C-alpha positions in Angstrom: 12.9 -2.5 17.3 11.2 -5.2 19.2 10.4 -5.2 23.0 9.5 -8.9 22.9 12.7 -10.5 21.8 14.2 -10.7 18.3 11.9 -10.5 15.3 11.7 -13.5 12.9 13.5 -12.5 9.8 11.3 -14.9 7.8 8.4 -12.6 8.7 10.2 -9.2 8.4 12.1 -9.7 5.1 9.1 -10.7 3.0 7.2 -7.7 4.4 10.0 -5.3 3.5 10.2 -6.9 0.0 6.5 -6.4 -0.5 7.1 -2.7 0.0 9.6 -2.8 -2.8 12.8 -2.8 -0.8 15.7 -5.1 -1.4 17.0 -6.3 1.9 20.8 -6.3 1.9 21.7 -7.0 5.5 20.4 -7.0 9.1 22.3 -6.3 12.2 20.5 -7.1 15.5 21.5 -5.3 18.7 20.1 -6.7 22.0 19.7 -4.2 24.8 19.2 -5.0 28.5 16.5 -7.6 29.0 13.0 -6.6 30.0 11.8 -8.6 33.0 8.8 -10.7 32.3 6.1 -11.7 34.8 6.4 -14.6 37.2 7.5 -17.7 35.5 8.4 -15.9 32.3 11.8 -15.6 30.8 13.5 -12.2 30.5 12.9 -10.9 27.0 15.6 -8.7 25.4 14.8 -5.5 23.7 16.3 -5.9 20.2 17.0 -3.1 17.7 17.1 -4.5 14.1 19.2 -2.3 11.8 18.3 -3.2 8.2 20.3 -2.0 5.1 17.7 -1.6 2.3 18.0 -0.7 -1.4 15.2 1.2 -3.1 13.9 0.3 -6.5 15.8 2.1 -9.2 12.6 4.0 -10.2 12.2 5.6 -6.7 13.9 8.9 -5.9 14.9 8.7 -2.3 14.8 12.5 -1.8 11.2 12.5 -2.9 10.4 9.9 -0.2 11.8 12.0 2.7 8.5 14.0 3.3 6.7 10.7 3.2 9.0 8.7 5.5 6.6 8.7 8.5 3.8 7.3 6.4 6.0 4.5 5.0 7.3 3.7 8.5 3.7 3.6 9.8 2.6 1.3 7.0 5.5 -1.1 7.6 4.8 -1.1 11.3 1.1 -1.9 10.7 2.1 -4.9 8.5 4.6 -6.2 11.1 2.0 -5.7 13.9 -0.6 -7.7 11.9 -2.9 -4.6 11.5 -2.5 -4.5 7.7 -2.1 -7.1 5.0 1.3 -8.2 3.7 1.1 -8.4 -0.1 2.3 -6.8 -3.3 -0.1 -3.8 -3.0 2.1 -2.4 -0.2 4.7 -1.6 -2.9 2.5 1.3 -4.0 3.1 3.0 -0.7 6.8 3.3 -1.6 6.7 3.6 -5.4 3.6 5.8 -5.9 3.4 7.3 -2.4 -0.1 6.0 -2.2 -1.8 6.5 1.2 -2.0 3.2 3.1 -5.8 3.7 3.6 -6.2 3.9 -0.2 -4.1 0.7 -0.5 -6.9 -1.1 1.4 -9.4 0.2 -1.3 -7.3 -0.9 -4.2 -6.9 -4.3 -2.6 -10.7 -4.5 -2.1 -11.4 -3.5 -5.7 -8.9 -6.1 -6.9 -10.6 -8.8 -4.9 -14.1 -7.7 -6.1 -12.8 -7.9 -9.7 -11.4 -11.4 -9.1 -14.7 -12.6 -7.7 -16.4 -11.1 -10.8 -14.2 -13.2 -13.1 -11.2 -11.0 -13.8 -8.2 -13.3 -14.7 -5.5 -10.7 -13.8 -3.4 -11.7 -10.9 -2.2 -9.5 -8.1 1.3 -8.9 -9.4 -0.1 -7.9 -12.8 -2.6 -5.5 -11.2 0.0 -3.9 -8.9 2.3 -3.5 -11.9 -0.4 -1.7 -13.8 -1.1 0.7 -10.9 2.7 1.2 -10.3 3.3 2.1 -14.0 0.5 4.7 -14.0 1.0 6.7 -10.7 -0.9 9.8 -11.9 -3.8 7.8 -13.1 -3.9 5.6 -9.9 -3.9 8.8 -7.8 -6.8 10.2 -9.9 -8.8 7.0 -9.4 -8.4 7.3 -5.7 -9.2 11.0 -5.7 -12.3 10.3 -7.7 -13.5 7.7 -5.2 -12.9 10.3 -2.4 -14.8 13.0 -4.4 -17.7 10.6 -4.9 -18.0 9.1 -1.4 -15.9 10.9 1.3 -18.4 13.0 3.3 -15.6 15.5 4.1 -14.5 15.8 0.4 -17.6 15.0 -1.6 -17.7 17.1 -4.8 -19.7 15.9 -7.8 -18.1 18.5 -10.1 -14.6 17.4 -9.0 -15.5 13.7 -9.5 -16.8 14.5 -13.0 -13.6 16.4 -13.9 -11.5 13.6 -12.5 -13.5 11.1 -14.6 -12.7 13.1 -17.8 -9.1 13.4 -16.8 -8.8 9.7 -16.2 -10.4 8.9 -19.6 -7.8 11.2 -21.2 -5.0 9.6 -19.3 -5.8 6.2 -20.7 -4.3 7.4 -24.0 -0.8 7.3 -22.3 -1.1 3.6 -21.3 1.0 1.5 -23.6 0.1 -2.0 -22.5 -3.3 -3.4 -23.5 -3.5 -5.5 -20.2 -2.7 -2.4 -18.1 -5.3 -0.4 -20.0 -7.9 -3.1 -19.3 -7.0 -3.3 -15.6 -7.1 0.4 -15.1 -10.4 0.7 -17.0 -11.8 -2.1 -14.7 -10.8 -0.1 -11.6 -12.4 3.1 -13.2 -15.6 1.2 -13.9 -15.8 -0.3 -10.4 -15.3 3.2 -8.8 -18.0 4.7 -11.1 -20.4 1.8 -10.3 -20.0 2.1 -6.5 -23.2 3.6 -5.1 -22.3 3.6 -1.4 -19.4 2.5 0.8 -18.4 2.2 4.5 -14.8 3.2 3.6 -15.2 6.5 5.4 -17.0 5.2 8.4 -15.2 6.0 11.7 -14.4 2.3 12.3 -13.2 1.6 8.7 
């Protein structure tokens, strides 16, 4: 819903599509107007009812326990608190934590600055096609750097698991991308990702 008048569909629809939804229709319902300050127009409260289709690879029942996280991630994008790009699809398809999406995006940008030629869609596709490996990469980063979860033995075990999981990757490009992410995580000596303001 929107308490400041109707939302622009040109902003909302691309955001939903970046999460992997296919937007089929939208039905707006205006409620009684909210009275603005002096000299301001009355702004209606609008409920936007969207009909969405999930990607074929996503089991809607598996998403139910994760619905609140997905809703929060979409709200953060629509409120301008999170970025609106293809990485958001991983929240829906892989059930990746929105905070970890920020890390994946940062590693991607670091790799691009370092000369990697892989574009965002290619990288997101590689991460989407390897959900177990993507989750292990994120968990390894946490085990190496999260003060609440730091565990060198766990990080070492995850590194071995990740290396073994590379055998299941069929695409040479996806293998290279995932190995680049693994290398960046292993080379990271310190981070502010777990600082209170992060």
